[in-house]
C-alpha positions as YAML, in Angstrom:
chain: A
units: angstrom
residues:
- id: 1
  name: UNK
  ca: [-29.49, -17.40, -13.57]
- id: 2
  name: UNK
  ca: [-25.73, -17.84, -13.31]
- id: 3
  name: UNK
  ca: [-24.18, -21.34, -12.88]
- id: 4
  name: UNK
  ca: [-23.45, -20.58, -9.23]
- id: 5
  name: UNK
  ca: [-27.15, -19.95, -8.52]
- id: 6
  name: UNK
  ca: [-26.75, -16.19, -8.40]
- id: 7
  name: UNK
  ca: [-29.50, -14.29, -10.14]
- id: 8
  name: UNK
  ca: [-27.27, -11.25, -10.51]
- id: 9
  name: UNK
  ca: [-28.73, -9.40, -7.53]
- id: 10
  name: UNK
  ca: [-26.14, -7.28, -5.74]
- id: 11
  name: UNK
  ca: [-27.29, -8.26, -2.24]
- id: 12
  name: UNK
  ca: [-27.02, -11.97, -3.04]
- id: 13
  name: UNK
  ca: [-23.61, -11.80, -4.66]
- id: 14
  name: UNK
  ca: [-20.97, -13.42, -2.45]
- id: 15
  name: UNK
  ca: [-17.38, -12.22, -2.37]
- id: 16
  name: UNK
  ca: [-14.78, -14.99, -2.48]
- id: 17
  name: UNK
  ca: [-13.39, -13.98, 0.92]
- id: 18
  name: UNK
  ca: [-16.71, -14.70, 2.63]
- id: 19
  name: UNK
  ca: [-17.34, -18.21, 3.87]
- id: 20
  name: UNK
  ca: [-20.49, -19.94, 2.61]
- id: 21
  name: UNK
  ca: [-20.39, -22.90, 5.02]
- id: 22
  name: UNK
  ca: [-22.49, -22.23, 8.13]
- id: 23
  name: UNK
  ca: [-20.02, -24.22, 10.24]
- id: 24
  name: UNK
  ca: [-17.36, -21.64, 9.36]
- id: 25
  name: UNK
  ca: [-19.44, -18.61, 10.35]
- id: 26
  name: UNK
  ca: [-17.07, -17.47, 13.05]
- id: 27
  name: UNK
  ca: [-17.55, -14.18, 14.88]
- id: 28
  name: UNK
  ca: [-14.64, -12.71, 12.89]
- id: 29
  name: UNK
  ca: [-16.18, -13.74, 9.56]
- id: 30
  name: UNK
  ca: [-19.55, -12.32, 10.59]
- id: 31
  name: UNK
  ca: [-17.90, -9.09, 11.73]
- id: 32
  name: UNK
  ca: [-16.11, -8.74, 8.39]
- id: 33
  name: UNK
  ca: [-19.36, -9.35, 6.51]
- id: 34
  name: UNK
  ca: [-21.10, -6.75, 8.66]
- id: 35
  name: UNK
  ca: [-18.37, -4.18, 8.00]
- id: 36
  name: UNK
  ca: [-18.66, -4.82, 4.27]
- id: 37
  name: UNK
  ca: [-22.45, -4.40, 4.40]
- id: 38
  name: UNK
  ca: [-22.19, -1.24, 6.50]
- id: 39
  name: UNK
  ca: [-19.67, 0.22, 4.07]
- id: 40
  name: UNK
  ca: [-22.05, -0.47, 1.18]
- id: 41
  name: UNK
  ca: [-25.14, 1.03, 2.82]
- id: 42
  name: UNK
  ca: [-24.06, 3.75, 5.27]
- id: 43
  name: UNK
  ca: [-22.72, 7.18, 4.36]
- id: 44
  name: UNK
  ca: [-18.92, 6.91, 4.44]
- id: 45
  name: UNK
  ca: [-18.59, 10.32, 6.11]
- id: 46
  name: UNK
  ca: [-20.47, 8.83, 9.08]
- id: 47
  name: UNK
  ca: [-18.87, 5.37, 9.15]
- id: 48
  name: UNK
  ca: [-15.19, 6.00, 8.45]
- id: 49
  name: UNK
  ca: [-14.42, 8.61, 11.13]
- id: 50
  name: UNK
  ca: [-15.76, 6.24, 13.79]
- id: 51
  name: UNK
  ca: [-13.95, 3.26, 12.32]
- id: 52
  name: UNK
  ca: [-10.67, 5.16, 12.00]
- id: 53
  name: UNK
  ca: [-10.81, 6.01, 15.71]
- id: 54
  name: UNK
  ca: [-10.29, 2.29, 16.28]
- id: 55
  name: UNK
  ca: [-8.09, 1.45, 13.29]
- id: 56
  name: UNK
  ca: [-5.51, 4.19, 13.88]
- id: 57
  name: UNK
  ca: [-4.38, 2.94, 17.30]
- id: 58
  name: UNK
  ca: [-5.06, -0.66, 16.26]
- id: 59
  name: UNK
  ca: [-2.35, -0.82, 13.60]
- id: 60
  name: UNK
  ca: [0.27, 0.02, 16.23]
- id: 61
  name: UNK
  ca: [-1.14, -2.19, 18.99]
- id: 62
  name: UNK
  ca: [1.15, -4.67, 20.73]
- id: 63
  name: UNK
  ca: [-1.58, -7.30, 20.26]
- id: 64
  name: UNK
  ca: [-1.20, -8.97, 16.84]
- id: 65
  name: UNK
  ca: [-4.92, -9.85, 16.79]
- id: 66
  name: UNK
  ca: [-5.79, -6.16, 17.08]
- id: 67
  name: UNK
  ca: [-3.35, -5.27, 14.29]
- id: 68
  name: UNK
  ca: [-4.81, -7.99, 12.06]
- id: 69
  name: UNK
  ca: [-8.35, -6.78, 12.78]
- id: 70
  name: UNK
  ca: [-7.35, -3.22, 11.90]
- id: 71
  name: UNK
  ca: [-6.05, -4.26, 8.48]
- id: 72
  name: UNK
  ca: [-9.15, -6.36, 7.85]
- id: 73
  name: UNK
  ca: [-11.35, -3.37, 8.75]
- id: 74
  name: UNK
  ca: [-9.60, -1.25, 6.14]
- id: 75
  name: UNK
  ca: [-9.95, -4.05, 3.60]
- id: 76
  name: UNK
  ca: [-13.67, -4.51, 4.27]
- id: 77
  name: UNK
  ca: [-14.57, -0.85, 3.70]
- id: 78
  name: UNK
  ca: [-12.45, -0.43, 0.56]
- id: 79
  name: UNK
  ca: [-15.25, -1.28, -1.86]
- id: 80
  name: UNK
  ca: [-18.24, 0.38, -0.20]
- id: 81
  name: UNK
  ca: [-16.40, 3.57, 0.74]
- id: 82
  name: UNK
  ca: [-14.09, 3.66, -2.27]
- id: 83
  name: UNK
  ca: [-14.69, 7.25, -3.40]
- id: 84
  name: UNK
  ca: [-14.48, 8.64, 0.12]
- id: 85
  name: UNK
  ca: [-11.32, 6.70, 0.95]
- id: 86
  name: UNK
  ca: [-9.73, 7.60, -2.38]
- id: 87
  name: UNK
  ca: [-10.33, 11.33, -1.88]
- id: 88
  name: UNK
  ca: [-9.90, 11.69, 1.89]
- id: 89
  name: UNK
  ca: [-7.86, 8.80, 3.31]
- id: 90
  name: UNK
  ca: [-5.91, 7.06, 0.54]
- id: 91
  name: UNK
  ca: [-2.48, 8.20, 1.70]
- id: 92
  name: UNK
  ca: [-3.27, 7.22, 5.29]
- id: 93
  name: UNK
  ca: [-4.61, 3.78, 4.29]
- id: 94
  name: UNK
  ca: [-1.61, 3.09, 2.06]
- id: 95
  name: UNK
  ca: [0.84, 4.19, 4.74]
- id: 96
  name: UNK
  ca: [-0.72, 1.75, 7.22]
- id: 97
  name: UNK
  ca: [-0.80, -1.13, 4.74]
- id: 98
  name: UNK
  ca: [2.81, -0.54, 3.68]
- id: 99
  name: UNK
  ca: [3.71, -0.81, 7.35]
- id: 100
  name: UNK
  ca: [1.64, -3.99, 7.69]
- id: 101
  name: UNK
  ca: [3.15, -5.88, 4.78]
- id: 102
  name: UNK
  ca: [6.51, -5.79, 6.55]
- id: 103
  name: UNK
  ca: [5.05, -7.41, 9.70]
- id: 104
  name: UNK
  ca: [6.93, -10.32, 11.23]
- id: 105
  name: UNK
  ca: [3.69, -11.96, 12.42]
- id: 106
  name: UNK
  ca: [2.34, -13.92, 9.45]
- id: 107
  name: UNK
  ca: [-1.44, -13.54, 10.06]
- id: 108
  name: UNK
  ca: [-1.02, -9.78, 10.48]
- id: 109
  name: UNK
  ca: [1.10, -9.54, 7.32]
- id: 110
  name: UNK
  ca: [-1.48, -11.63, 5.44]
- id: 111
  name: UNK
  ca: [-4.28, -9.30, 6.56]
- id: 112
  name: UNK
  ca: [-2.28, -6.29, 5.35]
- id: 113
  name: UNK
  ca: [-1.63, -8.02, 2.02]
- id: 114
  name: UNK
  ca: [-5.34, -8.81, 1.73]
- id: 115
  name: UNK
  ca: [-6.09, -5.12, 2.38]
- id: 116
  name: UNK
  ca: [-3.58, -4.13, -0.30]
- id: 117
  name: UNK
  ca: [-5.35, -6.44, -2.75]
- id: 118
  name: UNK
  ca: [-8.70, -4.88, -1.89]
- id: 119
  name: UNK
  ca: [-7.23, -1.41, -2.36]
- id: 120
  name: UNK
  ca: [-5.78, -2.35, -5.74]
- id: 121
  name: UNK
  ca: [-9.18, -3.63, -6.83]
- id: 122
  name: UNK
  ca: [-11.43, -0.88, -5.47]
- id: 123
  name: UNK
  ca: [-9.34, 2.26, -4.93]
- id: 124
  name: UNK
  ca: [-7.98, 2.78, -8.43]
- id: 125
  name: UNK
  ca: [-7.35, 6.44, -9.20]
- id: 126
  name: UNK
  ca: [-8.45, 7.44, -12.69]
- id: 127
  name: UNK
  ca: [-6.15, 9.42, -14.96]
- id: 128
  name: UNK
  ca: [-8.28, 12.55, -14.54]
- id: 129
  name: UNK
  ca: [-7.85, 12.39, -10.74]
- id: 130
  name: UNK
  ca: [-4.05, 12.34, -10.80]
- id: 131
  name: UNK
  ca: [-2.59, 15.73, -9.96]
...
């Protein structure tokens, strides 16, 4: 067993961006955890089209909370839907995030930067995929 109590099981592994303290289990944190779990266990061709119907208009919303949520949605599915995003939506995701990192509203910009970090970790294109 690892020093942190993790026995190496994938379902028990906690990502650093998830909160372990029950007092900090806000609806937003729970929603992000649910999106991550859905991305890991549902077929991406079923999940992403539905999610993108909300994310697409969300990134241009006048409400900064909606924009922030849209960037967090993209970040949360980056790992579980990596192959699908990389082959079908990478340009679209990057275009949105590049727009988000120039945001004037700090929480929105931070969410876009977080998404960019998730993309850099999970959406790497291998040398054989470059055309």
